[in-house]
C-alpha positions in Angstrom: -13.6 36.9 1.6 -17.2 35.7 1.3 -18.6 33.7 -1.6 -20.7 36.6 -2.7 -17.6 38.6 -3.3 -15.9 35.8 -5.3 -18.3 35.2 -8.1 -16.7 34.9 -11.6 -17.6 33.6 -15.0 -16.5 30.9 -17.4 -14.5 32.1 -20.4 -13.2 28.9 -22.1 -13.6 25.1 -21.8 -11.1 22.5 -23.0 -12.3 19.1 -21.6 -11.6 19.1 -17.9 -9.6 22.4 -18.2 -11.7 25.5 -17.8 -10.5 29.1 -18.1 -12.4 31.5 -15.8 -12.4 35.1 -14.6 -12.6 35.3 -10.8 -11.6 38.4 -8.8 -9.5 37.6 -5.7 -8.8 34.0 -6.8 -5.8 32.1 -5.3 -3.7 29.4 -6.7 -4.9 26.0 -5.6 -8.3 27.3 -4.5 -11.3 25.1 -5.0 -14.1 26.5 -7.1 -17.7 25.5 -8.2 -18.1 25.6 -12.0 -21.3 26.4 -13.9 -25.0 25.8 -13.2 -24.2 22.1 -12.3 -21.8 23.2 -9.5 -18.9 21.0 -10.7 -15.9 21.1 -8.3 -12.5 22.2 -9.6 -9.1 23.4 -8.5 -7.2 26.5 -9.8 -3.9 25.5 -11.4 -2.6 28.8 -12.6 -3.4 32.5 -12.4 -2.8 35.5 -14.7 -4.4 38.5 -13.1 -8.1 37.7 -12.6 -8.0 35.0 -15.2 -7.4 31.5 -13.9 -7.0 28.0 -15.3 -9.1 25.4 -13.5 -9.0 21.6 -13.6 -12.5 20.1 -12.8 -13.0 16.7 -11.1 -16.0 15.9 -13.3 -16.9 15.9 -17.0 -17.7 19.4 -18.4 -20.1 18.1 -21.0 -22.9 20.6 -21.4 -21.2 23.4 -19.5 -21.1 26.7 -21.4 -18.9 29.8 -21.4 -20.7 32.6 -19.5 -22.0 30.4 -16.7 -21.0 31.5 -13.1 -18.1 30.4 -11.1 -17.9 30.6 -7.3 -14.6 30.6 -5.3 -14.8 28.5 -2.1 -11.7 30.0 -0.4 -9.8 26.8 0.4 -7.7 24.3 -1.5 -8.6 20.7 -2.2 -9.0 19.3 1.3 -10.2 16.2 3.1 -12.2 15.9 6.3 -10.4 14.0 9.0 -12.3 12.6 12.0 -14.3 9.7 13.3 -16.3 7.9 10.7 -13.6 7.4 8.1 -12.8 3.8 9.1 -14.7 1.3 7.0 -15.6 4.0 4.5 -15.6 3.8 0.7 -14.8 7.1 -1.0 -14.2 8.4 -4.5 -11.1 10.2 -5.7 -12.1 13.5 -4.0 -13.4 11.9 -0.7 -17.1 11.8 -1.5 -18.7 8.7 0.2 -19.8 6.4 -2.5 -22.5 4.6 -0.5 -24.2 7.9 0.3 -23.9 9.0 -3.3 -25.5 5.8 -4.4 -28.5 6.4 -2.1 -29.0 9.9 -3.6 -28.1 9.2 -7.2 -28.3 5.5 -7.9 -25.6 3.5 -9.7 -24.4 6.5 -11.8 -23.1 9.5 -9.8 -24.9 12.7 -10.8 -22.5 15.5 -11.7 -22.2 18.3 -9.2 -23.5 16.1 -6.4 -21.8 17.1 -3.1 -22.0 15.0 0.0 -19.7 15.5 3.0 -17.3 12.7 3.7 -18.2 12.5 7.4 -21.7 12.0 8.8 -23.0 15.2 10.4 -25.8 13.5 12.3 -24.0 10.6 13.9 -23.0 11.1 17.5 -19.7 9.7 19.0 -18.8 8.8 22.5 -16.0 11.2 23.4 -13.8 10.5 26.4 -11.6 13.5 27.3 -7.9 13.1 28.2 -7.8 12.9 32.0 -4.4 14.6 32.2 -5.8 17.8 30.5 -7.4 20.6 32.5 -8.3 24.2 31.6 -5.1 26.3 31.7 -2.9 23.5 30.4 -0.5 24.2 27.5 -1.4 22.3 24.3 0.1 22.2 20.9 -0.1 20.3 17.6 -0.7 16.6 18.2 -1.8 16.9 21.8 -4.4 14.2 22.5 -7.6 15.9 23.7 -9.4 12.7 24.1 -10.5 9.5 22.3 -13.5 8.1 20.4 -13.9 4.4 19.9 -14.4 4.6 16.1 -14.7 0.9 15.6 -14.1 -2.0 18.1 -10.7 -2.4 16.5 -9.6 1.3 16.3 -9.4 3.9 19.0 -9.6 7.3 17.3 -7.4 9.9 19.1 -8.7 13.5 18.8 -5.7 15.7 18.2 -5.0 19.4 18.3 -4.6 20.3 14.6 -1.2 21.5 13.2 -0.8 25.2 13.5 -2.7 25.6 16.8 -0.8 26.1 20.0 -1.7 27.9 23.3 -3.6 27.6 26.5 -6.6 25.2 26.9 -9.6 27.3 27.9 -12.1 24.5 28.2 -12.5 20.8 27.3 -15.9 19.0 27.0 -16.8 16.4 29.5 -17.4 12.8 28.5 -20.5 12.4 26.4 -21.9 11.9 22.9 -21.2 14.6 20.4 -21.5 15.0 16.6 -18.4 15.9 14.7 -19.2 19.6 14.5 -19.7 20.0 18.2 -17.1 22.0 20.1 -15.1 19.7 22.4 -12.3 22.2 23.3 -11.3 25.8 23.0 -7.6 27.0 22.8 -6.4 30.5 23.2 -3.1 31.2 21.3 -0.3 33.7 22.2 -2.1 36.4 20.2 -5.2 36.1 22.3 -7.3 34.5 19.5 -9.5 31.6 20.6 -9.7 28.5 18.4 -12.8 26.3 18.6 -11.9 22.6 18.1 -14.3 19.9 17.1 -14.0 16.1 16.6 -12.8 16.6 13.0 -10.4 18.8 11.1 -9.7 19.7 7.4 -6.4 19.4 5.7 -5.2 20.3 2.2 -4.3 17.1 0.4 -1.2 18.4 -1.4 0.5 19.6 1.8 2.2 16.9 3.9 1.2 16.9 7.5 4.0 17.9 9.9 5.8 15.7 12.4 8.5 16.1 15.0 11.2 14.2 13.2 11.7 11.3 10.8 13.0 7.9 12.2 14.5 4.9 10.6 12.3 1.8 10.2 12.9 -0.9 12.8 10.5 -3.8 12.1 9.3 -5.5 9.0 5.8 -5.3 7.6 4.7 -8.9 7.8 2.4 -9.7 4.9 2.2 -13.5 5.2 3.6 -13.8 1.7 6.9 -15.8 1.7 8.5 -14.3 -1.3 8.0 -10.8 0.2 8.7 -11.4 3.9 11.5 -13.9 3.6 13.3 -12.8 0.4 12.5 -9.1 -0.3 11.2 -7.7 3.1 9.6 -4.3 3.5 9.9 -2.3 6.7 7.0 -0.4 8.3 7.4 3.1 7.0 9.1 1.9 3.8 8.5 2.7 0.1 7.8 -0.2 -2.3 6.6 -0.8 -5.8 5.0 -3.8 -7.6 5.6 -3.4 -11.3 4.3 -5.9 -13.8 2.6 -6.3 -17.2 -1.1 -6.9 -17.6 -2.2 -10.2 -16.1 0.9 -10.7 -13.9 -1.1 -10.4 -10.7 -0.4 -6.9 -9.3 -3.8 -6.4 -7.9 -3.8 -9.8 -6.2 -0.4 -9.1 -4.6 -1.7 -5.8 -3.3 -5.0 -7.3 -2.0 -3.0 -10.0 -0.2 -0.9 -7.3 1.5 -4.0 -5.3 2.4 -5.7 -8.4 3.8 -2.8 -10.0 5.8 -0.3 -7.2 6.7 0.3 -6.6 10.4 -0.3 -2.8 10.0 -2.8 -1.1 12.3 -4.6 0.6 9.4 -5.0 -0.3 5.7 -5.8 2.2 3.0 -6.4 0.8 -0.5 -6.5 3.4 -3.3 -7.9 2.0 -6.6 -6.5 4.7 -8.9 -7.7 4.3 -12.5 -8.0 0.5 -12.4 -10.6 -1.6 -14.2 -14.1 -1.4 -12.7 -14.5 -5.2 -12.3 -11.3 -5.4 -10.2 -12.5 -2.6 -7.9 -15.9 -4.1 -7.7 -14.3 -7.3 -6.5 -12.4 -5.4 -3.8 -15.5 -3.5 -2.7 -17.6 -6.7 -2.5 -15.0 -9.0 -0.9 -13.3 -6.8 1.6 -16.4 -6.1 3.8 -16.8 -9.9 4.0 -13.2 -10.7 5.1 -12.2 -11.3 8.7 -9.2 -9.6 10.3 -6.7 -12.3 11.1 -5.3 -10.3 14.0 -8.5 -9.2 15.8 -10.9 -11.8 14.6 -13.4 -9.0 13.6 -14.2 -7.7 10.2 -11.3 -6.4 8.2 -13.2 -3.2 7.2 -13.0 -2.1 10.9 -9.4 -1.0 10.1 -9.6 -0.4 6.4 -10.4 2.5 4.1 -11.1 2.2 0.4 -10.7 5.0 -2.2 -12.2 3.9 -5.5 -11.5 5.8 -8.8 -12.0 3.5 -11.7 -10.7 4.1 -15.2 -14.0 5.4 -16.5 -14.2 8.1 -13.7 -12.9 11.6 -14.3 -9.2 11.7 -15.0 -8.5 14.7 -12.8 -10.1 13.0 -9.7 -7.8 10.1 -10.4 -4.8 12.4 -10.0 -6.3 13.7 -6.7 -7.1 10.2 -5.3 -3.5 9.4 -4.4 -3.2 12.6 -2.4 -6.5 12.0 -0.7 -5.3 8.5 0.4 -1.9 9.6 1.6 -3.4 12.5 3.6 -5.7 10.2 5.4 -2.8 7.8 6.0 -0.8 10.6 7.6 -3.7 11.5 9.8 -3.8 8.1 11.4 0.0 8.0 11.5 -0.2 11.2 13.7 -2.3 9.2 16.2 0.6 6.7 16.5 -0.6 4.0 14.2 1.3 2.0 11.6 -0.5 2.6 8.3 0.0 0.8 5.0 -1.3 2.5 1.9 -1.6 0.6 -1.4 -1.9 2.6 -4.6 -3.2 0.6 -7.6 -1.8 1.9 -9.9 0.6 4.8 -10.0 0.9 4.4 -13.8 -2.8 5.4 -14.2 -2.1 8.3 -11.9 0.9 9.4 -14.0 -1.3 9.1 -17.1 -3.7 11.5 -15.5 -0.8 13.9 -15.1 0.1 13.5 -18.7 -3.4 14.2 -20.0 -3.9 17.3 -17.9 -0.4 18.7 -18.8 -1.2 18.1 -22.4 -4.4 20.1 -22.2 -2.5 22.9 -20.4 0.0 23.0 -23.3 3.0 22.1 -21.2 6.1 20.8 -22.9 6.1 17.0 -23.0 9.3 15.0 -22.5 9.8 11.2 -22.5 6.8 9.3 -23.9 4.6 12.4 -23.5 4.8 12.7 -19.7 5.4 16.2 -18.2 8.9 17.2 -17.2 7.9 17.2 -13.5 6.8 13.5 -13.5 9.9 12.3 -11.5 9.6 15.1 -8.9 5.8 14.5 -8.4 6.4 10.7 -7.9 9.2 11.5 -5.4 7.1 14.0 -3.5 4.3 11.4 -3.1 6.6 8.5 -2.1 8.5 10.8 0.4 5.3 11.3 2.4 5.8 7.7 3.5 8.1 7.0 6.5 8.3 6.2 10.1 8.2 9.4 12.2 8.1 10.7 15.8 4.7 12.5 16.0 4.1 15.7 18.0 2.0 14.0 20.7 1.3 10.3 20.1 4.7 8.6 20.0 5.9 6.9 16.8 3.7 6.2 13.7 4.4 5.1 10.2 3.1 5.2 6.7 4.2 2.4 4.4 3.4 3.2 0.7 3.3 0.5 -1.9 2.4 1.5 -5.4 1.6 -0.8 -8.3 3.1 0.1 -11.7 1.7 -1.0 -15.0 4.5 -0.6 -17.6 3.1 -1.0 -21.2 4.2 -4.3 -22.6 6.1 -5.1 -19.4 8.9 -2.7 -20.3 10.5 -1.7 -17.1 12.6 1.0 -18.8 9.5 3.2 -19.4 9.5 6.5 -17.5 7.1 5.7 -14.6 8.8 2.4 -13.7 12.3 3.7 -14.1 11.7 6.8 -12.0 9.9 4.8 -9.4 12.8 2.4 -9.2 15.1 5.3 -8.4 12.9 6.4 -5.5 11.7 3.3 -3.7 13.5 0.9 -1.4 11.7 -2.4 -2.2 11.1 -3.5 -5.8 8.8 -6.6 -6.3 9.1 -7.1 -10.1 6.3 -9.3 -11.5 7.2 -11.7 -14.4 4.8 -12.5 -17.2 6.7 -15.8 -17.8 6.1 -16.9 -14.2 2.4 -15.8 -14.4 2.0 -17.8 -17.6 3.5 -20.8 -15.8 0.9 -20.4 -13.1 3.6 -19.5 -10.6 2.0 -17.0 -8.1 3.0 -14.6 -6.7 4.9 -14.0 -9.9 7.6 -12.0 -8.2 10.8 -12.5 -10.1 13.6 -13.3 -7.7 16.3 -12.3 -10.2 15.2 -8.7 -10.8 13.5 -7.9 -7.5 15.4 -6.3 -4.6 15.0 -5.0 -1.1 17.2 -2.4 0.7 15.8 -3.5 4.1 17.4 -6.9 4.5 19.9 -6.0 7.2 17.3 -4.3 9.4 14.8 -7.0 8.8 17.4 -9.6 9.7 17.7 -8.1 13.2 14.0 -8.8 13.7 14.1 -12.3 12.2 17.1 -13.3 14.2 15.5 -12.1 17.5 12.0 -13.3 16.9 12.4 -16.4 14.7 15.9 -17.9 14.2 19.4 -16.5 14.3 20.2 -18.4 11.1 17.6 -16.7 9.0 19.9 -14.4 6.9 22.3 -17.3 6.1 19.4 -19.5 5.0 17.9 -16.8 2.9 21.3 -16.1 1.2 21.8 -19.8 0.5 18.4 -20.0 -1.2 19.0 -16.9 -3.4 22.5 -18.2 -4.4 20.9 -21.5 -5.4 18.2 -19.6 -7.4 20.9 -17.6 -9.2 22.8 -20.8 -10.0 19.6 -22.2 -11.4 19.3 -19.3 -13.8 22.8 -20.0 -15.1 22.2 -23.7 -15.5 18.8 -23.3 -17.1 20.5 -21.3 -19.9 22.9 -24.2 -20.5 20.0 -26.7 -20.6 18.1 -24.6 -23.1 21.1 -24.6 -25.4 22.5 -28.2 -25.1 20.0 -30.2 -23.0 20.1 -31.6 -19.5 22.5 -34.4 -20.6 25.3 -31.9 -20.6 25.1 -31.4 -16.9 26.8 -33.4 -14.2 24.8 -35.0 -11.4 25.8 -32.3 -9.0 24.5 -29.6 -11.4 21.2 -31.5 -12.0 20.8 -31.7 -8.2 21.3 -27.9 -8.0 18.4 -27.6 -10.5 16.3 -29.9 -8.4 17.1 -27.9 -5.2 16.2 -24.7 -6.9 12.9 -26.3 -8.0 12.2 -27.2 -4.4 12.6 -23.6 -3.3 10.5 -22.3 -6.2 7.6 -24.7 -5.8 7.8 -25.5 -2.1 8.6 -22.0 -0.7 8.2 -19.2 -3.2 4.9 -20.4 -4.8 1.9 -19.4 -2.7 -1.7 -19.4 -3.9 -4.0 -16.6 -2.6 -6.9 -19.0 -3.1 -5.5 -21.8 -0.9 -7.3 -21.6 2.5 -4.3 -23.1 4.3 -1.5 -21.3 2.5 -3.0 -17.9 1.6 -1.3 -16.6 4.8 2.0 -18.0 6.2 3.3 -16.9 9.6 7.0 -15.9 9.9 7.7 -19.1 11.9 6.2 -21.3 9.1 8.1 -19.3 6.5 11.4 -20.1 8.1 10.5 -23.7 8.7 9.7 -24.2 5.0 12.9 -22.4 3.9 15.0 -24.3 6.4 13.4 -27.6 5.3 14.1 -26.9 1.6 17.7 -25.9 2.2 18.3 -28.9 4.5 16.8 -31.3 1.9 19.1 -29.9 -0.8 22.2 -30.0 1.4 21.6 -33.6 2.5 21.1 -34.6 -1.2 24.2 -32.6 -2.2 26.3 -34.7 0.2 24.8 -37.9 -1.1 25.6 -37.0 -4.7 29.2 -36.3 -3.7 29.2 -39.8 -2.2 28.2 -41.3 -5.5 24.4 -41.6 -5.2 22.9 -41.2 -8.7 20.8 -38.0 -8.9 18.0 -40.0 -10.6 17.6 -42.1 -7.4 17.2 -39.0 -5.3 14.7 -37.5 -7.8 12.5 -40.5 -7.3 12.2 -40.0 -3.5 8.6 -39.4 -2.4 10.1 -36.8 0.0 10.6 -34.3 -2.9 6.9 -34.5 -3.9 5.9 -34.0 -0.3 8.3 -31.1 0.1 6.4 -29.3 -2.7 3.0 -30.0 -1.1 3.7 -29.5 2.6 3.0 -25.8 2.5 -0.6 -26.6 1.7 -0.8 -29.6 4.1 -0.2 -27.8 7.4 -1.2 -24.4 8.6 0.9 -21.9 10.5 -0.4 -23.5 13.7 0.9 -26.9 12.7 4.6 -26.4 12.9 5.1 -29.7 14.8 4.1 -31.6 11.7 6.6 -29.7 9.5 9.3 -30.5 12.1 8.2 -34.1 12.0 8.7 -34.2 8.3 12.2 -32.6 8.8 13.0 -35.6 10.9 11.6 -37.9 8.2 13.9 -36.3 5.7 16.9 -36.8 8.0 16.1 -40.4 8.5 15.6 -41.2 4.8 18.8 -39.4 3.7 20.8 -41.1 6.5 19.5 -44.5 5.4 20.7 -43.8 1.8 24.1 -42.6 3.1 24.6 -45.8 5.2 23.6 -48.0 2.3 26.0 -46.4 -0.2 28.7 -46.3 2.5 28.4 -50.1 2.9 28.5 -50.6 -0.8 31.7 -48.6 -0.9 33.3 -50.7 1.8 32.3 -53.9 0.0 34.0 -52.8 -3.1 
C-alpha cells in the first residue's frame, strides 16, 4: 500500500504515547507523526485506531496533525559502513546528525544509517556463476569494510532460488544491484550490498551449538575465576560507583572477539562521552590498528527519549546477529539493562497496563529472556560458525540484588559477575565479589585452559577459591574476637588469601602494564600465589612463626609483580618463582637444623 493511501490523523497525545486513526495500519508498523515527522511504532490496534510509541518528544505536537504509515516495522540497515559507526537508539548516525543539527538533535531529523554516496570495492564469490542455486546465507562476495574486517555480502533470509546474474568485481554504492535471484515462483529479487531487518525479529540460523572456547578479556577475575564462553550470556550487576562501566569498557577493549558492539542504554552522558572520545583513540591489541575498525557504538543517554532507549538494545543485538551470520564472533555489551527495563516500565504505565513487582510490567521476565536468548553460538546458513556473546550491566537500586531486573536476569544468564560496593570503597578493582559471583562455563573453559596453558589450571583455580572462602569465614571471627584468637595456621590462611586478592584478583584498568593480562601470565600469577601459600603452610606446620613469614620481602613483591612485568615478560615471573622456592627452602633448612639441635 502506498503512503498516499495510508495517511491518518492524531487523536490523542500522552507523552510519547500517541493515539491515531490510520486506515490499513498494521501492528508494529513504523509511522511518521505530525508536522515534525516524528518516528514512532504501532503498539496496538483497535479497528483503524492505533496506539503509537514515538522515539522523540511530542512537545508541541497537536491532535489533528497528519500521520503517515511507512509500511514496515522498526528496522535497521545492515551493510558495509556500519563498522566504526556511532549511532543513536534507532540507528541514526550521530556524527551526520551533528553536522546537520549541531550539538542538539533536531526532532524529526532523519538520516540513513549507511552512506548512499560512498562506493565499495566488491569482489564476487569466484565459486558462483549464473544458474547456481543460492539460499539464505550464501556468500555472494566480499567488501573490505575496514583493514581489520572483511564484510561478507550474504543472500538475505527468506530468499532462495537460482542466481540469474552477479556483478563483476568493481566499485558500487550500497544501493547498486550486485545480484539477481529468481525464486521457485518465478519472481526475481534484486540484491544490493545492504539489507533491512526488523529489530524485534531474531535472525535465523541453521542450528544452535554449544560454546567451545572462552572469551578472553585480559581480566584475571573474569578469565581465571568466572570465565565466559564465546556465545554465552553474562551480567555485571552492581550499585552506583562500583565500576560496571569500567568493567564493560575493559571487556570491549581487550576481548578476543572479532567484533565489539557497545550499547550505552540510558547511562549518564558524561560516561558515554568518555566512551565516544576514548574508543576512537585506542589501538586494537590483536591487530595493532585502531580499535574502532572492529567496533560499533550505540549511544542513548539518560536524557534522550525513553522509547528509543528501549529500542537501542534490539538495534544492537540485530547488528550483532548480522555479523554473526558472516561467521564472526561478536561480543555485545549493554550498559545498562536496568535503564532499558525502566523504559519498559514507563511506556507500560502510560499504556495503562497492570504493574506487578516494583511497577514493572508483567512481561519483564519474558522480555529479558527473549533478548538474552538471541545470544549464542550457532551454525550459520552459509559462513560456518558464528557467535554473539551478550553481557548486560544491571544497576539495582541501593545494590539490592533481589530487585526484579537483577533477580530475573540471574535466572537467565550463565555468568554472573556481582560487583561489591565494599570492594569498590576499598579501592579493590575490578570490584567483582568472588563469594556471590558464579560461572556455569568452568568445565568447558577448563578444557581450553588445560590444552592451551596448563593441565593444572582447574585444580589451582579451585585451591584459590577454597582459600578465599576460608578467608571469609576467618574474617568473621576476627571481626568478633580479634586476630589473637586465631592460630598461626589460620593467620597464614588469611595472608594467603590476601596474596590472591591483591596479587591476582586486583587489576587496575589505568595501569599500562597490568590493564591487560594474557592467559599465560594469569596462570603464572595464580600458580605463584598458590605456591607461595603452600610453601609457607608447610613452614608453619614445621614451627616457623607466622610473623616471621609475614616479614618476608617476597610477600610485598608478590603483591606488586603483576605491575612489574608485562605479559611478554613471563621469564621474570618464573625467575621470581625460583626466588620464592630458594627463600622458603632456606627457612626450612634453618628450622630443621634448630629442631635437630634441640
